[in-house]
Phi, psi and omega in degrees: 000125183290143174214155174278145178237145183227137173240115178285122178292147182289148179075018180070022184286251185274157174241120186248132180236140173209150183266121185260124174249135183233134016269348179242145175282145180269062178206167173225141180183146176201156179056228183262004184253124181227150175228130182259140182280124187286355183273000180307140179231137180259008182292136176061026177278161178232153178270135179224139168287138187223129181261119186288336186295136178074009182283156178289152188306325185288332177295315177301317181296321177300316178298315179294325178294320177299317179295319179294323185285317186270325187255020178300119178249123185263306184272143179286318181214076178292157177299321182191189186254316190252099179295327182296342176287344185234341183218146173260120177278132185248222187290159178285135179255335186185165182216134181235192185296321186253328191216174178242138178258128181244154165285131180228151186239132173290122185291340175275317186255341187079002184285144185264144178219175172251140177235118177265113180260118183252116184289130179295338176294336179278342182273084187275338181233171181293329177298314177301317176299315179297324176300315180293314179302316184289325177301313179297315182298319179292322177295325177286328183284324181295135180292162178295131186220135184297345183243014176239128183301140182270132175279135180258300183211161173230144177227153177216121173244194183290335187258331187204163169254136184241121179246114183262124186219173180304138182273127176244110184252007186274359178091172182283162186302303186287335175296318179296317179301314183293322183294337182287154182299319181218159182227126187232167176301326180294321177296319179293322180297319183294319180294313183296325176299316180297316183297317182287330173298324177294314179301314182299318179297317179295314181294325179300328181253024175064037177241126174257127188285310177073000180211043179290123176199160187303324181293346179267017175233127179230154174276142186295321181208184186270001179293152179297331183269006184303138178285147175277137185235135168280126191247347190230119178239026184297335180248006183290158181208150176275150183219163175243155180307127179091347182290137180245147180238158183228003181278126183273109178221163177125192177244138196312305187289347184252004186277129177286154183300326183288339176294313178298330178280353178061044178201091188214168177220200185300346179300342181295332177291326175293322176301306184301319178294327175296322176294322177297317179300315182299316178296320180299327187271337181227349174092356178225157180289153183285334182236107195228146174195165182280340181240162179294323176297317181296320176298316179300316179293323176298317179300313181298321179290324180052046175266118183263130183263113176251017187269319188287160177302137008259015189306323179301336180269348185278140185293153178297328179297317180296315181296322181293319174299316179302315180301317184287331176278335180257026177289128180292343178267111181298338176288330180271338185294143181298147171283170180297319181295320178295326175297315180294333179275353181294144185305325182294326178267336173297328182243041183305323183285347178257001177298152183309132181259019178276133180305140179280353173109157183293334181298314179301318179296320180297317179296315179296325179294324178292344176301329184252358184237135177297147175302102187300323182296314180298315184294320178296318182298321180299321180292321180298312179303317181304321183289338184255009177294148178292165180299321182294315181297314179297319179299318179298316180294318184296317177303316182293319177297315181292330174292325184277328182281070187299328183269000177056045183264351182085014180200155181232155179252180185300316183297318178295316178301311177305310179298318181294318178298322177294323174298328180271005175083017181256112174259111182243131178305145180307316182299315179293324180298319178294319179296319179300315179305312181295316181298325181285347175106047185301142180278173183299331180271011175080025183237166174240142172271184186292321182295322180288328177292322175303314179297315180296323179296319180295321179298319181296334178277002173058034171053047186282340184268105184292333179299319176300316183295320179297321177298312179297317179297319181296327180294322176286324185272076190291330179267005176058035181276349182097359181219151170267114181263165188298330177295321177294320179298317179297321182292316180283345178255011186289344179261004182279147175293151180050031180283137179201163186300320183293325177293316178301314179298320181293321177297315178297319181302317185286318189273328182282081188288333177267006175053044177261009177086004176210170185249117176281168176301320180300317180291320178296315179297320179297319176298316183293328184268349186294161179284195184302131177300138183305329183292336181256001185264005181276076178220163176290120177262160183291147176301319180303317184298312182281334173299318181292320179296315178303315180297320181297314179297321177299317182295326184274354178086008183302328185284355179266356183301135175272148184278000000 
């Protein structure tokens, strides 16, 4: 019979409660990791005074488990406990691995801010807790800077940590560039100068960012003169001169070679900024592959391609800076201050003002837009599924939709996939949700779930691919021509000629002006698109990749 046990703290201090199951406790735990069974019930329980001295180990463990679960303190000195006493939380602005960002309003002044709320349930390890704690400490430590988002307040209750910060409503970096009438080398120089000034300010105060990427920069407002702001310091860490680190963190395409080698310092931020500069100038990353291992090997080789369009039109000064920021030897790589002193940035206002071309703008636009051809193809395949296949997917959806709302969220998807025996890394799960067309409230409807289910099967059924290809190949020529591509995508949002051209450029690998079945199937079977892979990946995942590369001798490659 289950019963409550209570230990009165000495001096009238704490009161500790735990549910005791006999003869065995209904929990599992060891070391620093504990998991509480959600089926605990307090019905018909009775109170007993309990002396912890001489108790069996599992009883003490239950008490500790309760304390860990209820009394977990993440922040050392939060502003307060009850955020609702000072702020009203509004609509959702964004969603990450651990938290949700909301629009929030100061109840006294009416001023708007952004509030990142991090659920304690998501903080499963000591490393997760330390990441959140360190992010707040670093934001407090950094001096006020016009291009670094300002921390306003922090709150912590039993359920979550709330970080209130400056609101940035001007949109993402690449979206702003694409919205402008023309895009030039001079515009790229202005953006890069701001990014490197942020890096230099961080390094000057002993902070290494470790996750510089376009998504981590927002414009403060929609004005043309709006400042660009760094918004995320979740992977940042303090360092001392000469100190080296071995923890693999960051986002794949922006990761320096020495991070993969697990021996790095602040030079990694200059490398990541160099990758952003390369993308700003040509629209694609310098080190690209279809697989994580391929990306890592390309990074280690560090061979920079200056041959494709628009590089012939880019100034030698700009290319020289890219080379020096992407030097694989961190000892030779420029420091942030040396980058700012480089002629191309010293004379940023004198950089060529000649447009870099529509191709670059189209590539940058795709940074924010799902590969429309692939998304449309998934819908076509969904329409041609057999009755048995549809029934199986429908059953899975209904099992996951526990609240019977006709839609599921990330947590329901994760739980459902686990029940079906599919273990998918958190980073991939988030990317799949986005690729399938996640709504503003973070949910998928049935149709989108069907598309995602097809994607999870990795397009193994060639019959489905042939049917989808035939849908696009309207004249049955055996190829998808640009006119056919234009016709089938004419109902898509944000559809434009430059996006269609860029899709054709990406998928048409032999550059004959049309898409063969082999090229189409290759696109559909390929892994996550690089534009959607810029996310924080798990430490475990990259540690394993690093170990694999060491074993294969990839780190011995000569540049």
